[in-house]
MMTF fields as JSON, N, C-alpha, C and O atoms, coordinates in Angstrom:
{
  "mmtfVersion": "1.0.0",
  "mmtfProducer": "UNKNOWN",
  "numBonds": 515,
  "numAtoms": 516,
  "numGroups": 129,
  "numChains": 1,
  "numModels": 1,
  "chainsPerModel": [1],
  "groupsPerChain": [129],
  "chainIdList": ["A"],
  "bondAtomList": [4, 2, 8, 6, 12, 10, 16, 14, 20, 18, 24, 22, 28, 26, 32, 30, 36, 34, 40, 38, 44, 42, 48, 46, 52, 50, 56, 54, 60, 58, 64, 62, 68, 66, 72, 70, 76, 74, 80, 78, 84, 82, 88, 86, 92, 90, 96, 94, 100, 98, 104, 102, 108, 106, 112, 110, 116, 114, 120, 118, 124, 122, 128, 126, 132, 130, 136, 134, 140, 138, 144, 142, 148, 146, 152, 150, 156, 154, 160, 158, 164, 162, 168, 166, 172, 170, 176, 174, 180, 178, 184, 182, 188, 186, 192, 190, 196, 194, 200, 198, 204, 202, 208, 206, 212, 210, 216, 214, 220, 218, 224, 222, 228, 226, 232, 230, 236, 234, 240, 238, 244, 242, 248, 246, 252, 250, 256, 254, 260, 258, 264, 262, 268, 266, 272, 270, 276, 274, 280, 278, 284, 282, 288, 286, 292, 290, 296, 294, 300, 298, 304, 302, 308, 306, 312, 310, 316, 314, 320, 318, 324, 322, 328, 326, 332, 330, 336, 334, 340, 338, 344, 342, 348, 346, 352, 350, 356, 354, 360, 358, 364, 362, 368, 366, 372, 370, 376, 374, 380, 378, 384, 382, 388, 386, 392, 390, 396, 394, 400, 398, 404, 402, 408, 406, 412, 410, 416, 414, 420, 418, 424, 422, 428, 426, 432, 430, 436, 434, 440, 438, 444, 442, 448, 446, 452, 450, 456, 454, 460, 458, 464, 462, 468, 466, 472, 470, 476, 474, 480, 478, 484, 482, 488, 486, 492, 490, 496, 494, 500, 498, 504, 502, 508, 506, 512, 510],
  "bondOrderList": [1, 1, 1, 1, 1, 1, 1, 1, 1, 1, 1, 1, 1, 1, 1, 1, 1, 1, 1, 1, 1, 1, 1, 1, 1, 1, 1, 1, 1, 1, 1, 1, 1, 1, 1, 1, 1, 1, 1, 1, 1, 1, 1, 1, 1, 1, 1, 1, 1, 1, 1, 1, 1, 1, 1, 1, 1, 1, 1, 1, 1, 1, 1, 1, 1, 1, 1, 1, 1, 1, 1, 1, 1, 1, 1, 1, 1, 1, 1, 1, 1, 1, 1, 1, 1, 1, 1, 1, 1, 1, 1, 1, 1, 1, 1, 1, 1, 1, 1, 1, 1, 1, 1, 1, 1, 1, 1, 1, 1, 1, 1, 1, 1, 1, 1, 1, 1, 1, 1, 1, 1, 1, 1, 1, 1, 1, 1, 1],
  "groupList": [{"groupName": "MET", "atomNameList": ["N", "CA", "C", "O"], "elementList": ["N", "C", "C", "O"], "formalChargeList": [0, 0, 0, 0], "bondAtomList": [1, 0, 2, 1, 3, 2], "bondOrderList": [1, 1, 2], "singleLetterCode": "M", "chemCompType": "L-PEPTIDE LINKING"}, {"groupName": "GLU", "atomNameList": ["N", "CA", "C", "O"], "elementList": ["N", "C", "C", "O"], "formalChargeList": [0, 0, 0, 0], "bondAtomList": [1, 0, 2, 1, 3, 2], "bondOrderList": [1, 1, 2], "singleLetterCode": "E", "chemCompType": "L-PEPTIDE LINKING"}, {"groupName": "ILE", "atomNameList": ["N", "CA", "C", "O"], "elementList": ["N", "C", "C", "O"], "formalChargeList": [0, 0, 0, 0], "bondAtomList": [1, 0, 2, 1, 3, 2], "bondOrderList": [1, 1, 2], "singleLetterCode": "I", "chemCompType": "L-PEPTIDE LINKING"}, {"groupName": "PHE", "atomNameList": ["N", "CA", "C", "O"], "elementList": ["N", "C", "C", "O"], "formalChargeList": [0, 0, 0, 0], "bondAtomList": [1, 0, 2, 1, 3, 2], "bondOrderList": [1, 1, 2], "singleLetterCode": "F", "chemCompType": "L-PEPTIDE LINKING"}, {"groupName": "GLY", "atomNameList": ["N", "CA", "C", "O"], "elementList": ["N", "C", "C", "O"], "formalChargeList": [0, 0, 0, 0], "bondAtomList": [1, 0, 2, 1, 3, 2], "bondOrderList": [1, 1, 2], "singleLetterCode": "G", "chemCompType": "PEPTIDE LINKING"}, {"groupName": "THR", "atomNameList": ["N", "CA", "C", "O"], "elementList": ["N", "C", "C", "O"], "formalChargeList": [0, 0, 0, 0], "bondAtomList": [1, 0, 2, 1, 3, 2], "bondOrderList": [1, 1, 2], "singleLetterCode": "T", "chemCompType": "L-PEPTIDE LINKING"}, {"groupName": "LYS", "atomNameList": ["N", "CA", "C", "O"], "elementList": ["N", "C", "C", "O"], "formalChargeList": [0, 0, 0, 0], "bondAtomList": [1, 0, 2, 1, 3, 2], "bondOrderList": [1, 1, 2], "singleLetterCode": "K", "chemCompType": "L-PEPTIDE LINKING"}, {"groupName": "VAL", "atomNameList": ["N", "CA", "C", "O"], "elementList": ["N", "C", "C", "O"], "formalChargeList": [0, 0, 0, 0], "bondAtomList": [1, 0, 2, 1, 3, 2], "bondOrderList": [1, 1, 2], "singleLetterCode": "V", "chemCompType": "L-PEPTIDE LINKING"}, {"groupName": "TYR", "atomNameList": ["N", "CA", "C", "O"], "elementList": ["N", "C", "C", "O"], "formalChargeList": [0, 0, 0, 0], "bondAtomList": [1, 0, 2, 1, 3, 2], "bondOrderList": [1, 1, 2], "singleLetterCode": "Y", "chemCompType": "L-PEPTIDE LINKING"}, {"groupName": "SER", "atomNameList": ["N", "CA", "C", "O"], "elementList": ["N", "C", "C", "O"], "formalChargeList": [0, 0, 0, 0], "bondAtomList": [1, 0, 2, 1, 3, 2], "bondOrderList": [1, 1, 2], "singleLetterCode": "S", "chemCompType": "L-PEPTIDE LINKING"}, {"groupName": "CYS", "atomNameList": ["N", "CA", "C", "O"], "elementList": ["N", "C", "C", "O"], "formalChargeList": [0, 0, 0, 0], "bondAtomList": [1, 0, 2, 1, 3, 2], "bondOrderList": [1, 1, 2], "singleLetterCode": "C", "chemCompType": "L-PEPTIDE LINKING"}, {"groupName": "PRO", "atomNameList": ["N", "CA", "C", "O"], "elementList": ["N", "C", "C", "O"], "formalChargeList": [0, 0, 0, 0], "bondAtomList": [1, 0, 2, 1, 3, 2], "bondOrderList": [1, 1, 2], "singleLetterCode": "P", "chemCompType": "L-PEPTIDE LINKING"}, {"groupName": "GLN", "atomNameList": ["N", "CA", "C", "O"], "elementList": ["N", "C", "C", "O"], "formalChargeList": [0, 0, 0, 0], "bondAtomList": [1, 0, 2, 1, 3, 2], "bondOrderList": [1, 1, 2], "singleLetterCode": "Q", "chemCompType": "L-PEPTIDE LINKING"}, {"groupName": "ASN", "atomNameList": ["N", "CA", "C", "O"], "elementList": ["N", "C", "C", "O"], "formalChargeList": [0, 0, 0, 0], "bondAtomList": [1, 0, 2, 1, 3, 2], "bondOrderList": [1, 1, 2], "singleLetterCode": "N", "chemCompType": "L-PEPTIDE LINKING"}, {"groupName": "LEU", "atomNameList": ["N", "CA", "C", "O"], "elementList": ["N", "C", "C", "O"], "formalChargeList": [0, 0, 0, 0], "bondAtomList": [1, 0, 2, 1, 3, 2], "bondOrderList": [1, 1, 2], "singleLetterCode": "L", "chemCompType": "L-PEPTIDE LINKING"}, {"groupName": "HIS", "atomNameList": ["N", "CA", "C", "O"], "elementList": ["N", "C", "C", "O"], "formalChargeList": [0, 0, 0, 0], "bondAtomList": [1, 0, 2, 1, 3, 2], "bondOrderList": [1, 1, 2], "singleLetterCode": "H", "chemCompType": "L-PEPTIDE LINKING"}, {"groupName": "ARG", "atomNameList": ["N", "CA", "C", "O"], "elementList": ["N", "C", "C", "O"], "formalChargeList": [0, 0, 0, 0], "bondAtomList": [1, 0, 2, 1, 3, 2], "bondOrderList": [1, 1, 2], "singleLetterCode": "R", "chemCompType": "L-PEPTIDE LINKING"}, {"groupName": "ALA", "atomNameList": ["N", "CA", "C", "O"], "elementList": ["N", "C", "C", "O"], "formalChargeList": [0, 0, 0, 0], "bondAtomList": [1, 0, 2, 1, 3, 2], "bondOrderList": [1, 1, 2], "singleLetterCode": "A", "chemCompType": "L-PEPTIDE LINKING"}, {"groupName": "ASP", "atomNameList": ["N", "CA", "C", "O"], "elementList": ["N", "C", "C", "O"], "formalChargeList": [0, 0, 0, 0], "bondAtomList": [1, 0, 2, 1, 3, 2], "bondOrderList": [1, 1, 2], "singleLetterCode": "D", "chemCompType": "L-PEPTIDE LINKING"}, {"groupName": "TRP", "atomNameList": ["N", "CA", "C", "O"], "elementList": ["N", "C", "C", "O"], "formalChargeList": [0, 0, 0, 0], "bondAtomList": [1, 0, 2, 1, 3, 2], "bondOrderList": [1, 1, 2], "singleLetterCode": "W", "chemCompType": "L-PEPTIDE LINKING"}],
  "groupTypeList": [0, 1, 2, 3, 1, 4, 5, 6, 7, 8, 9, 7, 3, 5, 4, 6, 10, 11, 7, 10, 12, 13, 1, 9, 0, 8, 1, 1, 11, 13, 11, 8, 6, 14, 15, 9, 5, 14, 6, 0, 6, 1, 16, 10, 9, 15, 10, 6, 5, 6, 8, 6, 2, 1, 11, 9, 3, 3, 8, 4, 17, 0, 8, 7, 9, 8, 11, 7, 4, 14, 7, 3, 17, 2, 17, 5, 3, 7, 14, 4, 3, 14, 2, 3, 18, 14, 9, 14, 2, 5, 5, 8, 10, 17, 2, 7, 7, 7, 0, 2, 14, 17, 14, 11, 14, 2, 14, 16, 2, 9, 16, 13, 2, 19, 2, 13, 3, 3, 0, 9, 3, 18, 6, 13, 13, 16, 2, 17, 18],
  "groupIdList": [1, 2, 3, 4, 5, 6, 7, 8, 9, 10, 11, 12, 13, 14, 15, 16, 17, 18, 19, 20, 21, 22, 23, 24, 25, 26, 27, 28, 29, 30, 31, 32, 33, 34, 35, 36, 37, 38, 39, 40, 41, 42, 43, 44, 45, 46, 47, 48, 49, 50, 51, 52, 53, 54, 55, 56, 57, 58, 59, 60, 61, 62, 63, 64, 65, 66, 67, 68, 69, 70, 71, 72, 73, 74, 75, 76, 77, 78, 79, 80, 81, 82, 83, 84, 85, 86, 87, 88, 89, 90, 91, 92, 93, 94, 95, 96, 97, 98, 99, 100, 101, 102, 103, 104, 105, 106, 107, 108, 109, 110, 111, 112, 113, 114, 115, 116, 117, 118, 119, 120, 121, 122, 123, 124, 125, 126, 127, 128, 129],
  "secStructList": [7, 4, 4, 4, 6, 6, 1, 2, 2, 2, 2, 2, 2, 2, 7, 5, 7, 6, 6, 6, 7, 1, 1, 5, 1, 5, 1, 1, 1, 7, 6, 6, 7, 4, 4, 4, 6, 6, 7, 5, 7, 1, 5, 7, 6, 6, 6, 7, 7, 5, 1, 7, 7, 1, 6, 6, 4, 4, 4, 4, 2, 2, 2, 2, 2, 2, 2, 2, 2, 2, 2, 2, 2, 2, 2, 2, 2, 0, 0, 0, 0, 0, 0, 1, 7, 7, 7, 2, 2, 2, 2, 2, 2, 2, 2, 2, 2, 2, 2, 2, 2, 2, 2, 2, 2, 2, 2, 2, 2, 2, 2, 2, 2, 2, 2, 2, 2, 2, 7, 7, 7, 7, 4, 4, 4, 1, 7, 7, 7],
  "xCoordList": [21.668, 21.834, 22.69, 23.13, 22.923, 23.681, 25.113, 25.693, 25.687, 27.072, 27.193, 28.284, 26.076, 26.094, 25.74, 25.727, 25.448, 25.1, 26.199, 27.389, 25.767, 26.729, 27.086, 27.904, 26.479, 26.743, 25.472, 24.364, 25.665, 24.514, 23.671, 22.452, 24.308, 23.589, 22.534, 21.401, 22.909, 21.977, 20.784, 19.636, 21.057, 19.985, 19.087, 17.868, 19.679, 18.901, 17.946, 16.774, 18.436, 17.6, 16.688, 15.744, 16.945, 16.063, 15.13, 14.124, 15.44, 14.614, 14.842, 13.997, 15.972, 16.294, 16.846, 17.288, 16.809, 17.347, 18.779, 19.588, 19.109, 20.456, 21.551, 22.731, 21.175, 22.17, 22.459, 23.623, 21.408, 21.643, 21.264, 21.731, 20.446, 19.997, 19.312, 19.412, 18.611, 17.922, 16.452, 15.869, 15.839, 14.412, 14.071, 14.821, 12.935, 12.469, 12.057, 11.525, 12.303, 11.865, 10.374, 9.762, 9.79, 8.416, 7.461, 7.798, 6.267, 5.251, 4.79, 4.55, 4.667, 4.216, 5.38, 5.874, 5.829, 6.97, 6.671, 7.586, 5.417, 5.049, 4.779, 3.797, 5.627, 5.411, 4.167, 3.715, 3.614, 2.449, 1.125, 0.068, 1.151, -0.054, -0.094, 0.443, -0.737, -0.601, -1.052, -0.547, -1.985, -2.43, -1.343, -1.429, -0.319, 0.727, 2.141, 3.094, 2.272, 3.578, 4.639, 5.763, 4.297, 5.287, 5.156, 5.837, 4.294, 4.151, 5.371, 5.673, 6.049, 7.278, 7.089, 6.264, 7.874, 7.895, 8.563, 9.38, 8.219, 8.818, 10.298, 11.143, 10.592, 11.951, 12.231, 11.307, 13.483, 13.91, 13.725, 14.156, 13.098, 12.866, 14.153, 14.215, 15.175, 16.428, 17.395, 17.819, 17.739, 18.763, 18.167, 18.893, 16.851, 16.117, 16.433, 16.212, 16.943, 17.203, 15.886, 14.937, 15.83, 14.643, 14.76, 15.73, 13.765, 13.838, 13.527, 14.169, 12.568, 12.235, 13.034, 12.592, 14.203, 15.15, 14.542, 14.767, 13.788, 13.127, 11.839, 11.661, 10.932, 9.704, 10.036, 10.94, 9.316, 9.484, 10.851, 11.314, 11.491, 12.817, 12.823, 13.758, 11.793, 11.814, 11.414, 11.331, 11.165, 10.963, 12.215, 12.129, 13.367, 14.617, 14.668, 15.393, 13.891, 13.858, 13.257, 13.467, 12.514, 11.967, 13.088, 12.977, 14.157, 15.289, 16.005, 16.581, 15.964, 16.596, 15.714, 16.226, 14.401, 13.499, 13.653, 13.385, 14.073, 14.248, 15.33, 15.051, 16.56, 17.56, 17.215, 17.565, 16.54, 16.135, 15.133, 15.222, 14.19, 13.234, 13.929, 13.547, 14.951, 15.711, 16.374, 16.448, 16.853, 17.472, 16.45, 16.764, 15.237, 14.185, 13.849, 13.694, 13.737, 13.378, 14.482, 14.196, 15.713, 16.83, 16.96, 17.214, 16.788, 16.847, 15.745, 15.976, 14.558, 13.45, 13.75, 13.464, 14.325, 14.677, 15.707, 15.559, 16.749, 17.811, 17.231, 17.52, 16.421, 15.821, 14.872, 14.944, 13.991, 12.972, 13.502, 13.261, 14.22, 14.639, 15.915, 16.0, 16.897, 18.193, 18.305, 18.951, 17.692, 17.836, 16.7, 16.947, 15.448, 14.304, 13.874, 12.947, 14.541, 14.299, 12.843, 12.285, 12.237, 10.874, 10.91, 11.95, 9.778, 9.712, 9.816, 9.656, 10.085, 10.213, 8.911, 8.931, 7.788, 6.5, 6.179, 5.645, 6.499, 6.27, 7.189, 6.774, 8.42, 9.369, 8.911, 8.999, 8.422, 7.908, 6.742, 6.688, 5.826, 4.684, 5.169, 4.63, 6.176, 6.739, 7.353, 7.211, 8.03, 8.627, 7.538, 7.682, 6.447, 5.341, 4.758, 4.512, 4.54, 3.984, 4.94, 4.518, 6.21, 7.203, 7.269, 7.336, 7.253, 7.324, 6.107, 6.239, 4.942, 3.733, 3.804, 3.507, 4.199, 4.26, 5.387, 5.265, 6.465, 7.615, 7.526, 8.393, 6.508, 6.423, 6.556, 7.321, 5.861, 6.061, 7.507, 8.023, 8.146, 9.557, 10.452, 11.355, 10.201, 10.994, 10.865, 11.855, 9.656, 9.441, 10.209, 10.857, 10.133, 10.831, 12.349, 13.068, 12.826, 14.281, 14.812, 15.896, 14.061, 14.487, 14.577, 15.534, 13.589, 13.631, 14.816, 15.509, 15.034, 16.14, 17.486, 18.359, 17.651, 18.892, 19.046, 20.13, 17.963, 18.02, 18.439, 19.317, 17.815, 18.153, 19.578, 20.24, 20.047, 21.405, 22.471, 23.648, 22.085, 23.024, 23.396, 24.505, 22.472, 22.625, 22.953, 23.323, 22.824, 23.09, 24.009, 24.009, 24.789, 25.734, 25.555, 25.106, 25.913, 25.842, 26.805, 27.943, 26.336, 27.156, 27.184, 26.192, 28.307, 28.379, 28.167, 27.835, 28.351, 28.117, 26.63, 26.273, 25.763, 24.322, 23.737, 22.553, 24.516, 24.031, 23.827, 24.68, 22.719, 22.466, 23.265, 23.194, 24.009, 24.777, 23.814, 22.92, 24.01, 23.12, 23.513, 22.867],
  "yCoordList": [-1.765, -3.198, -3.796, -4.941, -3.031, -3.535, -3.919, -4.806, -3.261, -3.585, -4.998, -5.568, -5.564, -6.91, -7.988, -9.171, -7.601, -8.608, -9.648, -9.333, -10.896, -11.993, -12.558, -13.473, -12.021, -12.527, -13.133, -12.901, -13.906, -14.48, -13.39, -13.527, -12.325, -11.211, -10.669, -10.402, -10.51, -10.0, -10.939, -10.495, -12.22, -13.206, -13.25, -13.362, -13.162, -13.227, -12.045, -12.227, -10.842, -9.662, -9.311, -8.54, -9.858, -9.573, -10.73, -10.537, -11.926, -13.087, -13.603, -14.309, -13.258, -13.703, -15.123, -15.613, -15.766, -17.121, -17.148, -16.302, -18.096, -18.129, -18.511, -18.273, -19.096, -19.537, -18.461, -18.174, -17.857, -16.879, -15.446, -14.494, -15.292, -13.983, -13.143, -11.916, -13.818, -13.109, -12.864, -11.942, -13.652, -13.457, -13.851, -14.566, -13.373, -13.672, -15.133, -15.711, -15.721, -17.09, -17.137, -18.203, -16.003, -15.957, -15.549, -14.73, -16.13, -15.784, -14.345, -13.643, -13.908, -12.544, -11.787, -12.191, -10.687, -9.953, -9.267, -9.034, -8.947, -8.255, -9.266, -10.004, -9.32, -10.297, -10.008, -10.877, -8.811, -8.459, -8.814, -8.486, -9.467, -10.087, -11.475, -12.441, -11.547, -12.692, -14.018, -15.067, -14.004, -15.265, -15.923, -17.112, -15.153, -15.729, -15.41, -15.427, -15.124, -14.765, -15.826, -15.492, -17.089, -18.162, -18.971, -19.984, -18.545, -19.281, -19.013, -17.879, -20.104, -20.001, -20.65, -21.546, -20.171, -20.813, -22.172, -22.37, -23.091, -24.428, -24.38, -24.998, -23.635, -23.54, -22.123, -21.353, -21.794, -20.54, -20.672, -21.664, -19.696, -19.79, -19.587, -19.946, -19.016, -18.785, -19.966, -20.523, -20.342, -21.396, -22.753, -23.738, -22.804, -24.054, -24.653, -25.845, -23.85, -24.323, -24.682, -23.899, -25.863, -26.293, -25.773, -26.071, -24.99, -24.362, -25.319, -25.26, -26.185, -27.157, -28.419, -29.307, -28.473, -29.553, -30.912, -31.891, -30.969, -32.204, -31.835, -30.679, -32.792, -32.472, -31.953, -32.461, -30.972, -30.369, -29.696, -29.514, -29.331, -28.706, -27.469, -27.267, -26.641, -25.364, -25.458, -24.428, -26.657, -26.777, -26.339, -25.845, -26.512, -26.074, -24.566, -24.073, -23.83, -22.371, -21.948, -20.822, -22.846, -22.52, -22.292, -21.444, -23.049, -22.881, -21.556, -20.972, -21.095, -19.826, -18.652, -17.579, -18.851, -17.738, -17.242, -16.074, -18.099, -17.667, -16.589, -15.521, -16.829, -15.756, -14.53, -13.41, -14.722, -13.566, -12.721, -11.493, -13.374, -12.66, -11.96, -10.852, -12.603, -11.974, -10.68, -9.718, -10.652, -9.435, -8.294, -7.176, -8.578, -7.56, -7.127, -5.936, -8.093, -7.783, -6.981, -6.013, -7.374, -6.663, -5.248, -4.301, -5.11, -3.772, -2.881, -1.704, -3.436, -2.665, -2.295, -1.176, -3.227, -2.945, -1.822, -0.887, -1.929, -0.916, 0.448, 1.441, 0.499, 1.776, 2.314, 3.483, 1.449, 1.903, 2.222, 3.308, 1.287, 1.437, 2.258, 3.143, 1.955, 2.597, 3.952, 4.862, 4.092, 5.35, 6.32, 7.488, 5.843, 6.736, 6.784, 7.513, 6.012, 6.033, 5.747, 6.386, 4.773, 4.356, 3.436, 2.859, 3.304, 2.397, 0.951, 0.682, 0.03, -1.375, -1.923, -2.657, -1.573, -2.093, -1.531, -2.243, -0.27, 0.324, -0.311, -0.575, -0.55, -1.205, -2.619, -3.058, -3.333, -4.687, -4.661, -5.484, -3.733, -3.603, -3.284, -3.803, -2.441, -2.107, -3.343, -3.547, -4.163, -5.399, -6.324, -6.905, -6.461, -7.326, -6.819, -7.602, -5.515, -4.929, -5.126, -5.515, -4.86, -5.022, -6.479, -6.751, -7.41, -8.825, -9.253, -10.025, -8.763, -9.097, -8.495, -9.165, -7.231, -6.562, -7.099, -7.092, -7.556, -8.043, -9.532, -10.048, -10.225, -11.673, -12.089, -13.012, -11.464, -11.888, -11.716, -12.553, -10.641, -10.433, -11.482, -12.017, -11.772, -12.771, -14.135, -14.85, -14.493, -15.785, -15.87, -16.878, -14.809, -14.827, -14.783, -15.533, -13.933, -13.855, -15.189, -15.616, -15.847, -17.153, -18.183, -18.955, -18.199, -19.12, -18.801, -19.699, -17.51, -17.106, -17.526, -18.007, -17.346, -17.77, -19.281, -19.779, -20.01, -21.471, -22.006, -22.864, -21.5, -22.015, -21.618, -22.341, -20.48, -20.045, -20.849, -20.774, -21.614, -22.548, -23.659, -24.19, -24.008, -25.189, -24.889, -25.796, -23.636, -23.268, -22.063, -21.235, -21.973, -20.871, -20.189, -20.795, -18.922, -18.127, -18.671, -19.025, -18.732, -19.173, -18.051, -17.816, -17.357, -16.186, -16.551, -15.681, -17.813, -18.239, -18.281, -18.286, -18.31, -18.315, -16.911, -16.742, -15.932, -14.544, -13.953, -14.111, -13.283, -12.594, -11.296, -10.53, -11.056, -9.814, -8.651, -8.719, -7.576, -6.42, -5.522, -4.5],
  "zCoordList": [13.642, 13.838, 12.723, 12.823, 11.675, 10.536, 10.899, 10.273, 11.902, 12.264, 12.827, 12.85, 13.281, 13.851, 12.833, 13.174, 11.577, 10.569, 10.461, 10.473, 10.356, 10.287, 11.645, 11.742, 12.703, 14.051, 14.638, 14.154, 15.681, 16.376, 17.036, 17.144, 17.471, 18.099, 17.136, 17.534, 15.881, 14.863, 14.711, 14.687, 14.611, 14.461, 15.693, 15.567, 16.877, 18.116, 18.237, 18.566, 17.974, 18.196, 17.032, 17.208, 15.843, 14.709, 14.394, 13.71, 14.876, 14.562, 13.156, 12.606, 12.574, 11.211, 11.243, 12.282, 10.088, 9.941, 10.484, 10.105, 11.359, 11.936, 10.936, 11.195, 9.802, 8.829, 7.783, 7.506, 7.194, 6.126, 6.514, 5.889, 7.509, 8.004, 6.929, 6.93, 6.008, 4.931, 5.211, 4.64, 6.062, 6.326, 7.755, 8.419, 8.205, 9.555, 9.666, 8.718, 10.82, 11.074, 11.389, 11.324, 11.726, 12.201, 11.087, 10.231, 11.11, 10.125, 10.302, 9.319, 11.534, 11.847, 12.48, 13.532, 11.85, 12.411, 13.747, 14.537, 14.004, 15.238, 16.353, 16.277, 17.39, 18.462, 19.303, 20.049, 19.192, 20.001, 19.339, 19.877, 18.203, 17.658, 18.292, 17.751, 19.436, 20.34, 19.747, 20.148, 18.807, 18.218, 17.37, 17.064, 16.99, 16.149, 16.644, 15.864, 17.93, 18.48, 18.203, 17.828, 18.382, 18.254, 16.968, 16.81, 16.049, 14.788, 13.911, 13.542, 13.6, 12.814, 11.451, 11.273, 10.498, 9.192, 9.352, 10.252, 8.488, 8.532, 8.142, 8.788, 7.074, 6.543, 6.061, 5.799, 5.949, 5.348, 3.833, 3.246, 3.204, 1.762, 0.962, -0.213, 1.59, 0.872, 0.987, -0.025, 2.21, 2.389, 2.744, 2.884, 2.888, 3.173, 4.542, 4.757, 5.463, 6.815, 7.481, 7.459, 8.07, 8.792, 10.215, 10.912, 10.65, 11.967, 13.109, 14.158, 12.922, 13.972, 13.687, 12.958, 14.27, 14.004, 14.34, 13.628, 15.402, 15.828, 16.535, 16.918, 16.72, 17.454, 18.863, 19.527, 19.284, 20.613, 20.781, 21.907, 19.684, 19.746, 20.629, 21.404, 20.523, 21.223, 22.698, 23.367, 23.222, 24.67, 25.412, 26.537, 24.801, 25.41, 25.614, 26.479, 24.808, 24.948, 26.287, 26.737, 26.92, 28.247, 29.254, 30.14, 29.111, 30.024, 29.782, 30.7, 28.553, 28.204, 28.645, 28.968, 28.658, 28.971, 30.412, 30.692, 31.309, 32.701, 32.822, 33.367, 32.334, 32.442, 31.589, 31.961, 30.458, 29.654, 30.443, 30.45, 31.102, 31.954, 33.11, 33.489, 33.673, 34.757, 34.301, 35.066, 33.068, 32.538, 32.536, 32.944, 32.079, 32.076, 33.502, 33.772, 34.414, 35.8, 36.498, 37.201, 36.308, 36.94, 36.381, 37.126, 35.08, 34.474, 35.044, 35.32, 35.219, 35.797, 37.243, 37.668, 38.005, 39.388, 39.476, 40.263, 38.66, 38.678, 38.322, 38.99, 37.281, 36.886, 37.957, 38.339, 38.43, 39.379, 40.76, 41.287, 41.345, 42.737, 42.887, 43.739, 42.055, 42.232, 41.527, 42.045, 40.368, 39.634, 39.934, 40.236, 39.853, 40.087, 41.55, 41.903, 42.395, 43.837, 44.214, 45.106, 43.518, 43.845, 45.06, 45.379, 45.731, 46.881, 46.385, 45.194, 47.307, 46.918, 46.342, 45.355, 46.949, 46.463, 45.079, 44.228, 44.854, 43.534, 42.498, 41.37, 42.88, 41.981, 41.661, 40.514, 42.666, 42.459, 41.465, 40.552, 41.639, 40.719, 39.306, 38.328, 39.203, 37.892, 37.239, 36.034, 38.03, 37.502, 36.971, 35.895, 37.725, 37.287, 35.967, 35.05, 35.878, 34.654, 33.474, 32.385, 33.695, 32.618, 32.177, 30.978, 33.106, 32.748, 31.928, 30.978, 32.288, 31.519, 30.121, 29.131, 30.046, 28.746, 27.853, 26.628, 28.46, 27.695, 27.354, 26.649, 27.834, 27.628, 26.162, 25.884, 25.212, 23.818, 23.34, 22.6, 23.759, 23.395, 24.041, 23.398, 25.308, 26.028, 25.355, 25.202, 24.957, 24.303, 22.989, 22.704, 22.191, 20.897, 21.069, 20.409, 21.928, 22.139, 22.645, 22.246, 23.518, 24.038, 22.921, 22.864, 22.036, 20.896, 19.987, 19.506, 19.762, 18.894, 19.479, 18.756, 20.778, 21.434, 21.329, 21.026, 21.58, 21.575, 20.207, 20.119, 19.138, 17.806, 17.416, 16.671, 17.911, 17.591, 18.339, 17.986, 19.362, 19.998, 19.022, 19.074, 18.134, 17.293, 15.838, 15.092, 15.422, 14.034, 13.991, 14.901, 12.93, 12.783, 11.44, 10.466, 11.411, 10.195, 9.146, 9.454, 7.91, 6.787, 5.765, 5.075, 5.659, 4.782, 3.32, 2.515, 2.958, 1.581, 1.237, 0.059, 2.238, 2.019, 2.01, 1.715, 2.316, 2.415, 1.025, 0.151, 0.819, -0.443, -0.428, 0.532, -1.47, -1.564, -1.78, -2.623, -1.003, -1.11, -2.249, -2.48]
}
């Protein structure tokens, strides 16, 4: 993932601060600890970027979660029905299972995409390794 550092792709898939990419925006790095899946830090400790720009800012991520979920569903369909030649009902069941299991990832990726619409990487804020 290092080749993508400094890009929005890196921030989206790692959950790092969209401005400096030095630390995670989330209090808990594991999205499958369900009690804290969406708990975010107030600010980045390095660049002081405020993550919740305004109250209810992340409601917009709901609009992003639909196409992100579609990507998971379509990938499951292609794998199940077209590649593994499963029946339609079996493929449908696989899609339901994948969507349930991927929900924490979908929620986080949607938030990451949403915040990256409004903030950009600033190489001057990056800590030199």
